[in-house]
TIVO-985211 format. One record per residue: residue in one letter; z, y, x of N, C-alpha, C in turn. Coordinates in pm, whole numbers, padded with zeros to 5 digits, always signed. Example, Ala and Ser with C-alpha at 12.3 -4.5 7.8 and 13.67 -1.06 7.14 Angstrom:
2
A+00780-00569+01319+00780-00450+01230+00780-00330+01320
S+00708-00225+01285+00714-00106+01367+00787+00003+01290
***
This chain:
166
M+06222+11433+10585+06224+11540+10655+06265+11543+10783
S+06212+11664+10863+06275+11664+10993+06412+11758+10951
T+06529+11727+11051+06626+11831+11042+06671+11884+11154
V+06664+12003+11205+06703+12067+11316+06848+12011+11395
N+06951+12059+11281+07084+12026+11296+07139+11939+11213
P+07137+11788+11266+07162+11680+11196+07318+11696+11169
D+07396+11733+11283+07537+11737+11305+07598+11840+11266
S+07623+11884+11151+07659+12004+11098+07835+12055+11089
N+07899+11899+11136+08012+11945+11159+08056+12008+11250
S+07980+12019+11363+08034+12115+11486+07926+12273+11464
R+07901+12312+11332+07862+12430+11300+07953+12555+11318
P+07915+12681+11338+07986+12776+11360+08021+12831+11219
H+08139+12935+11238+08179+13009+11112+08072+13072+11028
K+07978+13101+11115+07885+13190+11046+07753+13132+11121
Q+07618+13151+11043+07498+13111+11092+07363+13240+11067
L+07324+13314+11155+07229+13409+11139+07124+13364+11123
L+07051+13391+11042+06888+13351+11019+06837+13452+11073
T+06747+13426+11235+06722+13483+11312+06579+13456+11354
D+06486+13521+11401+06358+13509+11484+06337+13418+11552
S+06447+13365+11646+06458+13274+11728+06475+13159+11657
L+06579+13160+11539+06584+13025+11466+06471+13002+11391
F+06406+13082+11364+06290+13090+11279+06147+12989+11392
S+06165+13078+11479+06070+12993+11569+06112+12860+11637
E+06247+12814+11673+06291+12699+11689+06250+12591+11561
V+06279+12627+11417+06254+12521+11360+06132+12517+11327
L+06034+12622+11338+05895+12632+11347+05819+12503+11448
E+05888+12520+11565+05843+12451+11669+05831+12265+11619
K+05961+12246+11563+05978+12151+11515+05900+12096+11388
A+05851+12184+11305+05764+12140+11208+05646+12127+11243
N+05591+12197+11365+05468+12155+11412+05472+12047+11494
A+05578+11981+11529+05576+11874+11627+05600+11746+11539
S+05635+11775+11410+05674+11676+11302+05571+11633+11254
P+05554+11468+11216+05433+11415+11128+05417+11454+11016
R+05502+11498+10943+05509+11559+10855+05479+11695+10805
K+05492+11793+10908+05433+11920+10932+05540+11993+10873
R+05627+11995+10871+05765+12034+10806+05911+12012+10836
A+05978+12117+10844+06159+12061+10933+06235+12147+10836
N+06335+12079+10847+06459+12182+10752+06561+12210+10847
H+06617+12339+10833+06762+12350+10913+06860+12365+10803
N+06954+12276+10819+07070+12266+10720+07167+12385+10746
F+07215+12433+10660+07355+12541+10691+07462+12456+10601
H+07470+12360+10580+07557+12263+10487+07549+12124+10582
E+07687+12111+10519+07715+11921+10521+07659+11897+10405
L+07609+11744+10454+07518+11660+10353+07600+11628+10214
T+07771+11668+10252+07836+11615+10115+07908+11752+10062
E+07863+11894+10112+07903+11965+10029+07821+11991+09871
V+07891+12058+09783+07837+12101+09696+07739+12156+09644
Y+07719+12285+09735+07630+12336+09756+07524+12325+09864
Q+07409+12269+09855+07326+12278+09956+07235+12410+09976
R+07236+12425+10098+07152+12540+10153+07081+12512+10305
F+06964+12559+10287+06892+12538+10433+06749+12617+10441
L+06689+12651+10566+06573+12669+10555+06499+12585+10571
N+06361+12567+10468+06264+12471+10484+06137+12556+10589
V+06089+12508+10667+05969+12568+10712+05858+12448+10713
L+05743+12519+10667+05581+12440+10646+05472+12497+10726
T+05418+12433+10757+05311+12442+10799+05165+12420+10714
K+05086+12484+10718+04958+12490+10624+04897+12334+10576
D+04936+12261+10646+04868+12099+10618+04989+12027+10602
T+05097+12063+10547+05213+11986+10482+05166+11950+10353
Y+05210+11800+10310+05214+11801+10163+05311+11722+10136
I+05394+11785+10021+05496+11745+09924+05484+11695+09803
Q+05483+11578+09780+05469+11486+09670+05548+11562+09550
A+05481+11592+09443+05555+11650+09310+05651+11546+09280
H+05750+11627+09234+05918+11560+09229+06009+11618+09140
R+06093+11593+09114+06225+11647+09016+06355+11601+09055
H+06426+11685+09028+06587+11646+09044+06659+11637+08929
K+06663+11498+08881+06716+11483+08759+06817+11381+08739
S+06861+11289+08847+06947+11218+08829+07051+11207+08970
P+07114+11289+09010+07160+11401+08886+07078+11508+08860
P+07103+11576+08762+07022+11705+08754+07104+11823+08829
K+06971+11868+08906+07018+11959+08992+06908+12078+09013
P+06955+12217+08958+06872+12372+08972+06836+12382+09090
E+06725+12442+09134+06678+12457+09271+06631+12611+09278
T+06653+12672+09376+06592+12799+09417+06526+12840+09531
F+06415+12859+09541+06335+12896+09655+06330+13064+09691
L+06348+13118+09794+06342+13251+09860+06255+13230+09983
V+06104+13294+09965+06041+13302+10060+06079+13429+10177
L+06099+13374+10313+06148+13476+10412+06017+13508+10496
K+05922+13418+10515+05821+13468+10573+05710+13402+10516
G+05582+13435+10536+05484+13387+10499+05434+13385+10326
S+05351+13277+10260+05331+13289+10162+05328+13096+10089
L+05362+13105+09995+05349+12955+09921+05319+12984+09800
G+05236+12852+09759+05194+12852+09598+05295+12758+09529
F+05352+12790+09446+05462+12693+09381+05389+12659+09232
I+05404+12520+09197+05351+12466+09108+05475+12397+09014
L+05448+12419+08890+05568+12338+08804+05439+12264+08708
F+05494+12153+08696+05406+12022+08615+05465+11979+08473
N+05387+11960+08374+05424+11900+08257+05487+11714+08288
E+05527+11676+08204+05550+11549+08234+05406+11442+08275
D+05329+11484+08231+05209+11380+08240+05106+11428+08382
G+05163+11549+08434+05119+11549+08565+05030+11703+08543
T+04995+11761+08398+04915+11859+08391+04972+11965+08488
V+04944+12081+08486+04973+12159+08566+05041+12283+08444
Q+05170+12321+08456+05208+12402+08353+05241+12559+08393
E+05267+12588+08511+05270+12720+08560+05223+12718+08697
T+05170+12824+08754+05175+12844+08911+05234+12965+08957
H+05280+13014+09068+05330+13114+09115+05316+13125+09264
R+05259+13244+09300+05256+13283+09440+05348+13346+09496
L+05418+13268+09574+05573+13346+09611+05515+13388+09753
S+05585+13533+09818+05529+13613+09918+05664+13654+09969
S+05676+13654+10126+05764+13756+10164+05744+13910+10146
E+05608+13954+10109+05570+14041+10110+05570+14069+09958
G+05584+14023+09867+05623+14042+09734+05454+14037+09662
P+05468+14052+09532+05586+14092+09427+05658+14004+09390
V+05615+13853+09412+05734+13741+09370+05765+13696+09494
Y+05892+13670+09527+05970+13662+09646+06026+13521+09638
G+06046+13484+09519+06117+13341+09510+06099+13310+09369
I+06167+13180+09350+06170+13107+09206+06287+12999+09200
D+06372+13021+09067+06470+12931+09043+06430+12828+08924
I+06420+12718+08950+06414+12630+08833+06516+12516+08787
A+06488+12528+08690+06621+12452+08593+06622+12265+08659
P+06688+12182+08651+06708+12075+08672+06555+11980+08601
G+06518+11865+08627+06435+11773+08588+06312+11840+08551
V+06243+11941+08645+06121+12029+08637+06032+11976+08727
Y+05941+11845+08687+05835+11830+08816+05773+11974+08872
H+05761+11960+09020+05711+12080+09133+05699+12045+09246
T+05614+12113+09305+05590+12108+09411+05515+12235+09491
L+05505+12250+09610+05473+12332+09678+05352+12345+09760
V+05301+12452+09784+05180+12426+09900+05162+12541+09983
C+05178+12545+10117+05142+12661+10211+05018+12705+10197
L+05031+12853+10165+04918+12929+10174+04900+13003+10285
S+05001+13047+10393+04963+13095+10489+04983+12991+10594
E+04974+13051+10734+04927+12941+10865+05072+12846+10834
N+05210+12940+10813+05320+12869+10853+05398+12966+10725
A+05491+12911+10652+05577+12961+10580+05767+12941+10613
I+05830+13022+10572+05987+12997+10596+06026+13012+10460
C+06105+12901+10405+06164+12965+10289+06329+12932+10273
F+06392+12954+10204+06560+12982+10197+06572+12863+10063
E+06625+12759+10071+06633+12693+09936+06802+12658+09964
G+06818+12663+09801+06981+12646+09752+06953+12522+09653
K+07041+12429+09631+07048+12347+09522+07180+12266+09520
S+07229+12186+09408+07341+12142+09414+07365+12024+09497
G+07481+11964+09562+07463+11872+09623+07577+11759+09563
P+07610+11661+09638+07626+11644+09772+07474+11576+09776
Y+07383+11562+09892+07279+11498+09912+07316+11360+09919
E+07210+11272+09845+07201+11126+09850+07058+11094+09835
P+06996+11074+09944+06853+11066+09968+06833+10932+09868
T+06875+10827+09823+06827+10754+09710+06803+10844+09592
T+06866+10916+09557+06871+10974+09429+06830+11125+09437
D+06796+11187+09559+06771+11349+09564+06662+11387+09455
K+06547+11277+09503+06421+11328+09435+06339+11202+09347
D+06330+11226+09243+06248+11176+09145+06080+11201+09157
F+06007+11097+09221+05892+11157+09250+05806+11142+09159
A+05698+11177+09116+05582+11178+09013+05512+11054+09050
S+05482+11003+08943+05386+10842+08999+05237+10913+08983
W+05202+11015+08924+05053+11091+08897+05024+11144+09013
A+05102+11208+09119+05097+11244+09227+05104+11164+09338
P+04972+11155+09458+04983+11083+09566+05115+11094+09638
A+05152+10977+09676+05286+10954+09781+05207+11040+09916
E+05294+11085+10015+05285+11145+10138+05221+11061+10209
A+05221+10951+10197+05117+10825+10289+05034+10807+10231
D+04976+10810+10136+04867+10802+10062+04720+10873+10122
S+04641+10804+10147+04515+10853+10217+04442+10967+10110
N+04481+10983+10021+04403+11063+09952+04495+11222+09906
R+04587+11205+09999+04694+11324+09972+04587+11457+09992
N+04542+11467+10111+04475+11587+10186+04343+11650+10051
E+04319+11530+09984+04198+11584+09871+04279+11641+09774
Y+04412+11565+09734+04501+11626+09599+04549+11766+09672
L+04622+11779+09807+04645+11882+09845+04560+12010+09835
E+04425+11975+09872+04308+12088+09815+04313+12176+09689
T+04304+12030+09652+04307+12068+09462+04398+12134+09430
L+04547+12133+09478+04661+12214+09446+04624+12360+09508
R+04565+12370+09637+04561+12499+09712+04486+12587+09643
K+04346+12523+09588+04263+12599+09496+04318+12668+09372
L+04416+12615+09305+04491+12678+09203+04525+12820+09251
F+04511+12858+09361+04570+12995+09413+04459+13086+09483
***
């Protein structure tokens, strides 16, 4: 995933979530092949990871869980709307939730080990995510074998199937 501020060692003592920051990260998301970008407010070694995740309508996120080590995760939508999908172990849909900056549901907090994904329902969306750290790319996500990988040619068809749930 694209990260706007990879060198967070030089970060200020505070960071404001502003329209200009949203615009900067959205520009990165639009330019990214994955059509999304992160802006980290943390160092990768910190025990609490917090970041903006800016998504465009064309982004696909393979269903995954945070199991080893187990990590809960919180999503709060700051702009736009997202479809949030929770899955059973076999890939059947367990629950769907529309999250929107307009409400009535603004976010979700999920337990560790739950398969999930999200789809962007608006042209773009900005959410704040928080989860346990530190970030270790080799173990951060356990991808669902029943969901197409991001590089699979059928991912767009699957994305449309997910979007139709909303």
